[in-house]
N, CA, C and O of each residue as an XYZ file, in Angstrom:
616
protein
N     -27.694     19.484      6.189
C     -26.432     18.858      5.841
C     -26.640     17.984      4.608
O     -27.605     17.223      4.530
N     -25.749     18.098      3.671
C     -25.837     17.330      2.440
C     -25.072     16.024      2.619
O     -23.902     16.016      3.003
N     -25.752     14.932      2.335
C     -25.086     13.627      2.417
C     -24.268     13.430      1.150
O     -24.742     13.690      0.044
N     -23.061     12.976      1.320
C     -22.226     12.724      0.147
C     -21.979     11.233      0.031
O     -21.700     10.547      1.014
N     -22.086     10.755     -1.184
C     -21.816      9.355     -1.470
C     -20.310      9.169     -1.593
O     -19.630     10.042     -2.132
N     -19.783      8.071     -1.112
C     -18.363      7.825     -1.343
C     -18.110      7.700     -2.844
O     -18.953      7.199     -3.588
N     -16.951      8.158     -3.271
C     -16.591      8.085     -4.678
C     -16.340      6.633     -5.045
O     -15.488      5.969     -4.454
N     -17.082      6.150     -6.019
C     -16.888      4.774     -6.467
C     -15.598      4.701     -7.271
O     -15.357      5.517     -8.161
N     -14.792      3.733     -6.951
C     -13.514      3.556     -7.636
C     -13.774      3.058     -9.054
O     -14.523      2.101     -9.253
N     -13.151      3.710    -10.040
C     -13.286      3.245    -11.422
C     -12.643      1.863    -11.530
O     -11.725      1.525    -10.783
N     -13.144      1.080    -12.471
C     -12.689     -0.314    -12.571
C     -11.185     -0.421    -12.789
O     -10.564     -1.382    -12.334
N     -10.594      0.542    -13.474
C      -9.164      0.477    -13.774
C      -8.295      0.638    -12.527
O      -7.128      0.247    -12.535
N      -8.851      1.210    -11.459
C      -8.095      1.386    -10.211
C      -8.532      0.415     -9.120
O      -7.937      0.391     -8.042
N      -9.551     -0.377     -9.382
C     -10.061     -1.282     -8.346
C      -9.045     -2.327     -7.914
O      -8.974     -2.670     -6.734
N      -8.260     -2.837     -8.853
C      -7.278     -3.857     -8.462
C      -6.208     -3.254     -7.550
O      -5.697     -3.938     -6.663
N      -5.864     -1.981     -7.758
C      -4.909     -1.320     -6.861
C      -5.516     -1.159     -5.471
O      -4.819     -1.303     -4.466
N      -6.799     -0.863     -5.413
C      -7.468     -0.765     -4.114
C      -7.505     -2.118     -3.409
O      -7.382     -2.186     -2.186
N      -7.674     -3.193     -4.178
C      -7.623     -4.532     -3.555
C      -6.228     -4.810     -2.990
O      -6.092     -5.427     -1.933
N      -5.196     -4.352     -3.697
C      -3.837     -4.502     -3.181
C      -3.674     -3.697     -1.891
O      -2.982     -4.132     -0.971
N      -4.305     -2.530     -1.824
C      -4.262     -1.745     -0.588
C      -4.898     -2.529      0.558
O      -4.429     -2.465      1.694
N      -5.953     -3.258      0.259
C      -6.597     -4.076      1.286
C      -5.605     -5.084      1.878
O      -5.587     -5.305      3.089
N      -4.786     -5.691      1.022
C      -3.790     -6.648      1.521
C      -2.731     -5.938      2.361
O      -2.207     -6.516      3.313
N      -2.412     -4.693      2.018
C      -1.497     -3.905      2.849
C      -2.087     -3.634      4.221
O      -1.381     -3.693      5.228
N      -3.388     -3.336      4.264
C      -4.048     -3.136      5.559
C      -4.065     -4.422      6.369
O      -3.936     -4.395      7.593
N      -4.224     -5.547      5.684
C      -4.157     -6.837      6.389
C      -2.762     -7.082      6.951
O      -2.624     -7.665      8.027
N      -1.729     -6.645      6.240
C      -0.368     -6.756      6.773
C      -0.269     -5.978      8.092
O       0.310     -6.472      9.060
N      -0.820     -4.790      8.130
C      -0.799     -3.992      9.365
C      -1.508     -4.734     10.490
O      -1.025     -4.767     11.622
N      -2.648     -5.326     10.176
C      -3.382     -6.106     11.168
C      -2.549     -7.286     11.657
O      -2.546     -7.585     12.852
N      -1.848     -7.959     10.753
C      -1.024     -9.112     11.133
C       0.112     -8.683     12.060
O       0.439     -9.392     13.012
N       0.708     -7.536     11.787
C       1.768     -7.031     12.674
C       1.180     -6.768     14.057
O       1.747     -7.197     15.062
N       0.043     -6.064     14.114
C      -0.586     -5.770     15.417
C      -0.929     -7.060     16.154
O      -0.707     -7.174     17.359
N      -1.471     -8.026     15.423
C      -1.851     -9.304     16.034
C      -0.617    -10.044     16.537
O      -0.643    -10.632     17.618
N       0.453    -10.018     15.767
C       1.698    -10.648     16.198
C       2.200    -10.046     17.500
O       2.609    -10.766     18.410
N       2.166     -8.717     17.584
C       2.588     -8.055     18.826
C       1.683     -8.454     19.986
O       2.162     -8.734     21.085
N       0.386     -8.480     19.741
C      -0.568     -8.823     20.804
C      -0.368    -10.249     21.303
O      -0.650    -10.543     22.464
N       0.114    -11.132     20.442
C       0.347    -12.532     20.815
C       1.789    -12.770     21.269
O       2.199    -13.913     21.468
N       2.553    -11.691     21.432
C       3.959    -11.781     21.847
C       4.793    -12.663     20.915
O       5.670    -13.402     21.362
N       4.511    -12.574     19.628
C       5.282    -13.303     18.624
C       6.637    -12.625     18.489
O       6.734    -11.401     18.576
N       7.662    -13.401     18.280
C       9.001    -12.857     18.095
C       9.015    -11.847     16.945
O       8.511    -12.140     15.860
N       9.586    -10.660     17.172
C       9.683     -9.678     16.087
C      10.388    -10.231     14.844
O      10.075     -9.817     13.728
N      11.326    -11.150     15.020
C      12.011    -11.735     13.859
C      11.053    -12.543     12.991
O      11.160    -12.527     11.765
N      10.124    -13.245     13.618
C       9.129    -13.996     12.849
C       8.243    -13.043     12.052
O       7.946    -13.283     10.881
N       7.831    -11.967     12.698
C       6.988    -10.979     12.013
C       7.782    -10.338     10.880
O       7.253    -10.148      9.785
N       9.041    -10.005     11.131
C       9.869     -9.373     10.100
C      10.060    -10.303      8.905
O      10.043     -9.848      7.762
N      10.241    -11.589      9.153
C      10.365    -12.532      8.033
C       9.147    -12.444      7.112
O       9.275    -12.452      5.887
N       7.981    -12.362      7.717
C       6.761    -12.257      6.921
C       6.693    -10.896      6.212
O       6.387    -10.829      5.021
N       6.980     -9.818      6.944
C       6.892     -8.493      6.316
C       7.915     -8.345      5.203
O       7.641     -7.676      4.207
N       9.082     -8.949      5.346
C      10.081     -8.916      4.265
C       9.533     -9.606      3.014
O       9.667     -9.092      1.904
N       8.919    -10.769      3.203
C       8.321    -11.496      2.078
C       7.241    -10.647      1.408
O       7.219    -10.516      0.184
N       6.348    -10.074      2.213
C       5.248     -9.280      1.679
C       5.788     -8.062      0.921
O       5.304     -7.734     -0.162
N       6.771     -7.411      1.486
C       7.360     -6.218      0.870
C       7.930     -6.541     -0.514
O       7.641     -5.849     -1.490
N       8.737     -7.591     -0.586
C       9.367     -7.934     -1.863
C       8.361     -8.461     -2.882
O       8.440     -8.120     -4.063
N       7.429     -9.279     -2.442
C       6.490     -9.938     -3.360
C       5.358     -9.016     -3.813
O       4.953     -9.069     -4.974
N       4.848     -8.185     -2.928
C       3.648     -7.411     -3.237
C       3.823     -5.893     -3.124
O       3.418     -5.156     -4.024
N       4.414     -5.430     -2.040
C       4.409     -3.983     -1.804
C       5.357     -3.230     -2.722
O       4.977     -2.202     -3.284
N       6.569     -3.712     -2.884
C       7.529     -3.024     -3.743
C       7.029     -2.928     -5.187
O       7.091     -1.844     -5.767
N       6.536     -4.016     -5.792
C       5.974     -3.877     -7.154
C       4.794     -2.904     -7.209
O       4.610     -2.206     -8.206
N       3.996     -2.859     -6.141
C       2.864     -1.934     -6.076
C       3.363     -0.484     -6.074
O       2.852      0.356     -6.815
N       4.361     -0.203     -5.236
C       4.943      1.149     -5.200
C       5.474      1.536     -6.580
O       5.236      2.646     -7.057
N       6.189      0.617     -7.211
C       6.792      0.916     -8.513
C       5.723      1.216     -9.558
O       5.887      2.130    -10.366
N       4.641      0.462     -9.549
C       3.550      0.713    -10.484
C       2.940      2.094    -10.245
O       2.721      2.856    -11.187
N       2.672      2.404     -8.994
C       2.097      3.717     -8.686
C       3.022      4.839     -9.153
O       2.579      5.804     -9.776
N       4.315      4.702     -8.844
C       5.270      5.769     -9.149
C       5.483      5.944    -10.650
O       5.677      7.065    -11.120
N       5.450      4.861    -11.395
C       5.719      4.935    -12.831
C       4.480      5.251    -13.662
O       4.585      5.886    -14.711
N       3.305      4.813    -13.205
C       2.136      4.913    -14.075
C       0.930      5.633    -13.476
O       0.116      6.176    -14.222
N       0.795      5.653    -12.171
C      -0.398      6.246    -11.563
C      -0.144      7.702    -11.166
O      -0.896      8.592    -11.561
N       0.903      7.942    -10.392
C       1.191      9.297     -9.918
C       1.422     10.294    -11.044
O       0.993     11.441    -10.925
N       2.086      9.904    -12.143
C       2.306     10.890    -13.222
C       1.023     11.474    -13.817
O       1.072     12.499    -14.496
N      -0.100     10.848    -13.578
C      -1.360     11.425    -14.052
C      -1.549     12.814    -13.443
O      -2.035     13.729    -14.110
N      -1.163     12.968    -12.173
C      -1.247     14.282    -11.510
C       0.033     15.099    -11.674
O       0.027     16.304    -11.426
N       1.092     14.483    -12.074
C       2.437     15.069    -12.191
C       3.146     14.932    -10.844
O       2.537     15.081     -9.784
N       4.437     14.645    -10.911
C       5.205     14.369     -9.693
C       5.421     15.595     -8.810
O       5.847     15.459     -7.663
N       5.128     16.806     -9.335
C       5.282     17.988     -8.480
C       3.972     18.367     -7.785
O       3.928     19.351     -7.046
N       2.915     17.599     -8.013
C       1.639     17.833     -7.322
C       1.833     17.528     -5.838
O       2.488     16.544     -5.492
N       1.276     18.351     -4.965
C       1.514     18.191     -3.524
C       1.081     16.828     -2.996
O       1.736     16.280     -2.110
N      -0.005     16.269     -3.519
C      -0.450     14.948     -3.054
C       0.512     13.854     -3.511
O       0.782     12.909     -2.768
N       1.021     13.980     -4.713
C       1.993     13.008     -5.220
C       3.302     13.137     -4.445
O       3.925     12.132     -4.106
N       3.714     14.359     -4.167
C       4.951     14.540     -3.382
C       4.818     13.855     -2.022
O       5.755     13.204     -1.559
N       3.652     14.002     -1.379
C       3.437     13.342     -0.087
C       3.510     11.820     -0.246
O       4.146     11.146      0.564
N       2.869     11.280     -1.277
C       2.890      9.825     -1.495
C       4.310      9.336     -1.735
O       4.694      8.281     -1.230
N       5.095     10.087     -2.500
C       6.486      9.692     -2.769
C       7.332      9.727     -1.503
O       8.175      8.854     -1.294
N       7.115     10.721     -0.664
C       7.825     10.784      0.624
C       7.434      9.580      1.475
O       8.292      8.951      2.095
N       6.147      9.260      1.505
C       5.685      8.080      2.255
C       6.362      6.813      1.738
O       6.817      5.987      2.530
N       6.432      6.655      0.421
C       7.062      5.471     -0.165
C       8.525      5.378      0.237
O       9.001      4.305      0.607
N       9.238      6.490      0.169
C      10.666      6.475      0.558
C      10.817      6.077      2.023
O      11.670      5.258      2.364
N       9.997      6.654      2.877
C      10.068      6.345      4.314
C       9.753      4.866      4.556
O      10.446      4.205      5.329
N       8.725      4.350      3.907
C       8.364      2.942      4.090
C       9.452      2.021      3.565
O       9.742      0.998      4.187
N      10.062      2.358      2.436
C      11.174      1.543      1.928
C      12.298      1.481      2.962
O      12.855      0.412      3.212
N      12.627      2.612      3.554
C      13.690      2.622      4.574
C      13.309      1.749      5.761
O      14.139      0.991      6.264
N      12.074      1.846      6.209
C      11.638      1.044      7.357
C      11.683     -0.447      7.048
O      12.151     -1.235      7.870
N      11.204     -0.839      5.881
C      11.217     -2.258      5.523
C      12.641     -2.783      5.385
O      12.884     -3.964      5.633
N      13.577     -1.939      4.999
C      14.953     -2.377      4.778
C      15.837     -2.303      6.017
O      17.019     -2.641      5.946
N      15.299     -1.876      7.132
C      16.073     -1.819      8.379
C      16.239     -3.214      8.969
O      15.313     -4.025      8.954
N      17.421     -3.477      9.483
C      17.637     -4.766     10.142
C      18.024     -4.590     11.609
O      18.367     -5.560     12.285
N      17.967     -3.352     12.099
C      18.178     -3.091     13.520
C      16.898     -2.470     14.080
O      16.066     -1.964     13.326
N      16.748     -2.511     15.375
C      15.539     -1.982     16.022
C      14.281     -2.565     15.366
O      13.343     -1.839     15.035
N      14.282     -3.866     15.189
C      13.230     -4.530     14.416
C      11.847     -4.272     15.006
O      10.915     -3.957     14.266
N      11.700     -4.398     16.297
C      10.379     -4.218     16.902
C       9.877     -2.791     16.700
O       8.715     -2.580     16.352
N      10.744     -1.824     16.917
C      10.381     -0.421     16.697
C       9.990     -0.193     15.240
O       8.973      0.443     14.964
N      10.786     -0.703     14.312
C      10.499     -0.500     12.889
C       9.209     -1.182     12.463
O       8.468     -0.639     11.643
N       8.928     -2.359     13.003
C       7.662     -3.022     12.679
C       6.481     -2.182     13.153
O       5.476     -2.065     12.452
N       6.602     -1.600     14.339
C       5.543     -0.718     14.842
C       5.358      0.495     13.941
O       4.232      0.913     13.672
N       6.468      1.057     13.477
C       6.385      2.210     12.567
C       5.803      1.803     11.212
O       5.004      2.538     10.632
N       6.202      0.638     10.712
C       5.635      0.147      9.450
C       4.125      0.021      9.589
O       3.372      0.488      8.735
N       3.696     -0.607     10.658
C       2.258     -0.821     10.866
C       1.507      0.510     10.872
O       0.473      0.635     10.216
N       2.006      1.491     11.593
C       1.329      2.795     11.682
C       1.401      3.562     10.369
O       0.393      4.075      9.884
N       2.598      3.638      9.799
C       2.791      4.475      8.621
C       2.195      3.867      7.359
O       1.682      4.597      6.511
N       2.251      2.552      7.218
C       1.645      1.924      6.048
C       0.130      2.097      6.083
O      -0.484      2.403      5.061
N      -0.469      1.906      7.241
C      -1.918      2.089      7.328
C      -2.306      3.529      7.006
O      -3.248      3.756      6.247
N      -1.601      4.495      7.567
C      -1.904      5.910      7.289
C      -1.709      6.222      5.801
O      -2.500      6.951      5.203
N      -0.658      5.667      5.218
C      -0.383      5.912      3.808
C      -1.497      5.336      2.921
O      -1.958      6.002      1.994
N      -1.920      4.121      3.200
C      -2.983      3.499      2.408
C      -4.278      4.296      2.546
O      -4.972      4.531      1.556
N      -4.603      4.709      3.760
C      -5.823      5.509      3.967
C      -5.727      6.815      3.171
O      -6.709      7.236      2.560
N      -4.551      7.459      3.172
C      -4.342      8.679      2.393
C      -4.566      8.426      0.903
O      -5.269      9.187      0.238
N      -3.970      7.363      0.385
C      -4.132      7.084     -1.037
C      -5.587      6.792     -1.380
O      -6.103      7.293     -2.379
N      -6.244      5.991     -0.564
C      -7.623      5.600     -0.862
C      -8.609      6.754     -0.702
O      -9.537      6.885     -1.500
N      -8.423      7.581      0.302
C      -9.406      8.628      0.609
C      -9.123      9.954     -0.082
O     -10.044     10.735     -0.323
N      -7.851     10.219     -0.406
C      -7.497     11.542     -0.933
C      -6.831     11.459     -2.305
O      -7.305     12.071     -3.262
N      -5.736     10.705     -2.405
C      -4.956     10.701     -3.645
C      -5.687     10.026     -4.802
O      -5.813     10.617     -5.874
N      -6.165      8.812     -4.608
C      -6.830      8.109     -5.710
C      -8.092      8.832     -6.190
O      -8.311      8.909     -7.398
N      -8.930      9.365     -5.295
C     -10.074     10.138     -5.801
C      -9.630     11.336     -6.658
O     -10.280     11.657     -7.653
N      -8.546     11.986     -6.281
C      -8.041     13.113     -7.073
C      -7.542     12.623     -8.430
O      -7.839     13.230     -9.459
N      -6.792     11.538     -8.434
C      -6.300     10.980     -9.702
C      -7.478     10.568    -10.574
O      -7.510     10.856    -11.771
N      -8.424      9.905     -9.975
C      -9.590      9.435    -10.715
C     -10.369     10.600    -11.312
O     -10.931     10.472    -12.400
N     -10.411     11.728    -10.621
C     -11.205     12.862    -11.111
C     -10.561     13.565    -12.306
O     -11.255     14.247    -13.060
N      -9.240     13.411    -12.491
C      -8.569     14.108    -13.599
C      -8.069     13.166    -14.699
O      -7.711     13.626    -15.783
N      -8.040     11.882    -14.440
C      -7.500     10.936    -15.422
C      -8.400     10.869    -16.653
O      -9.626     10.872    -16.551
N      -7.769     10.811    -17.797
C      -8.517     10.640    -19.037
C      -8.852      9.169    -19.210
O      -8.258      8.309    -18.560
N      -9.788      8.887    -20.072
C     -10.138      7.481    -20.335
C      -8.939      6.736    -20.918
O      -8.769      5.543    -20.667
N      -8.109      7.431    -21.695
C      -6.901      6.813    -22.258
C      -5.907      6.449    -21.155
O      -5.306      5.375    -21.186
N      -5.735      7.343    -20.184
C      -4.818      7.055    -19.075
C      -5.327      5.875    -18.255
O      -4.547      5.006    -17.863
N      -6.614      5.843    -17.999
C      -7.189      4.738    -17.225
C      -7.060      3.422    -17.987
O      -6.754      2.386    -17.397
N      -7.290      3.466    -19.282
C      -7.151      2.256    -20.094
C      -5.706      1.765    -20.081
O      -5.453      0.562    -20.026
N      -4.773      2.692    -20.133
C      -3.341      2.323    -20.091
C      -3.017      1.626    -18.760
O      -2.295      0.628    -18.749
N      -3.532      2.130    -17.668
C      -3.329      1.490    -16.355
C      -3.891      0.075    -16.400
O      -3.255     -0.872    -15.937
N      -5.068     -0.055    -16.952
C      -5.710     -1.369    -17.038
C      -4.864     -2.342    -17.868
O      -4.763     -3.520    -17.526
N      -4.264     -1.858    -18.947
C      -3.407     -2.697    -19.788
C      -2.126     -3.095    -19.069
O      -1.677     -4.236    -19.179
N      -1.543     -2.168    -18.342
C      -0.256     -2.394    -17.671
C      -0.420     -3.284    -16.447
O       0.381     -4.188    -16.211
N      -1.455     -3.021    -15.681
C      -1.602     -3.682    -14.388
C      -2.632     -4.789    -14.473
O      -3.838     -4.558    -14.392
N      -2.134     -5.970    -14.634
C      -2.993     -7.149    -14.553
C      -2.884     -7.656    -13.132
O      -1.809     -8.045    -12.676
N      -3.985     -7.646    -12.453
C      -3.984     -7.991    -11.040
C      -3.470     -9.402    -10.809
O      -3.952    -10.367    -11.402
N      -2.484     -9.494     -9.936
C      -2.040    -10.807     -9.485
C      -2.910    -11.190     -8.298
O      -3.112    -10.394     -7.381
N      -3.408    -12.381     -8.322
C      -4.179    -12.824     -7.173
C      -3.227    -13.036     -6.008
O      -2.157    -13.626     -6.157
N      -3.632    -12.551     -4.858
C      -2.805    -12.655     -3.673
C      -2.732    -14.108     -3.235
O      -3.753    -14.778     -3.086
N      -1.513    -14.583     -3.030
C      -1.297    -15.936     -2.527
C      -0.566    -15.795     -1.198
O       0.574    -15.335     -1.145
N      -1.230    -16.191     -0.148
C      -0.690    -16.029      1.201
C       0.540    -16.895      1.421
O       0.637    -18.000      0.888
N       1.460    -16.392      2.196
C       2.642    -17.123      2.630
C       2.243    -17.898      3.891
O       2.036    -17.311      4.953
N       2.143    -19.189      3.758
C       1.662    -20.031      4.866
C       2.782    -20.685      5.656
O       2.525    -21.576      6.465
N       4.034    -20.255      5.435
C       5.159    -20.871      6.148
C       5.101    -20.651      7.650
O       5.497    -21.517      8.431
N       4.597    -19.466      8.056
C       4.521    -19.158      9.483
C       3.342    -18.213      9.687
O       3.491    -16.995      9.584
N       2.189    -18.770      9.971
C       0.984    -17.951     10.141
C       0.870    -17.515     11.607
O      -0.034    -17.933     12.331
N       1.796    -16.678     12.012
C       1.927    -16.236     13.398
C       0.691    -15.482     13.906
O       0.497    -15.384     15.118
N      -0.126    -14.960     13.032
C      -1.288    -14.150     13.411
C      -2.493    -14.986     13.763
O      -3.488    -14.446     14.247
N      -2.440    -16.300     13.536
C      -3.611    -17.163     13.825
C      -3.632    -17.592     15.265
O      -4.538    -18.315     15.681
C-alpha cells in the first residue's frame, strides 16, 4: 500500500481554510448548545450573527473568485453552489428553528469537509500562479473576533 501525504494547502488558500475552521467551530457550538439544552433562539441569534459577519462574505468570495477557476459548470463547483444555496435557505429560516439548526450543523460540516478534502485540492491542482496571486490580493484575511454577547457553548 502506498502512503499518500495530505495535499498541503497553498498559501493563497490557507486563509480560506482557516475560515472553514471557524465554520466547523460553529457546528461544534450548535451541538454543544443542544447538549446543554440551550434555547434554540439563543443559538439562532449566534448563528445569525456568524452567518452575516463571516459565512455569507466567505460564500460570496468563493463564488466570485475561487469557483470560477474550475468553471461554474464543473460538477464539484455545481455541488458547492447547491450546498451554498441550501445553507443560505437554512440560515434564513425563522420557523422550525431547532430542526433548521440541526440541519445547519450537519450540512455545514459536510460542506466544509467536501471543500477541504475534494474541491480545494482540485482547484489548487489547476489554478495558475496568476489566479492564486489574484485570490491573495482580493482576500485579505479578517481575523476572527468572537461574539461574546452570549457564550452559550461554555
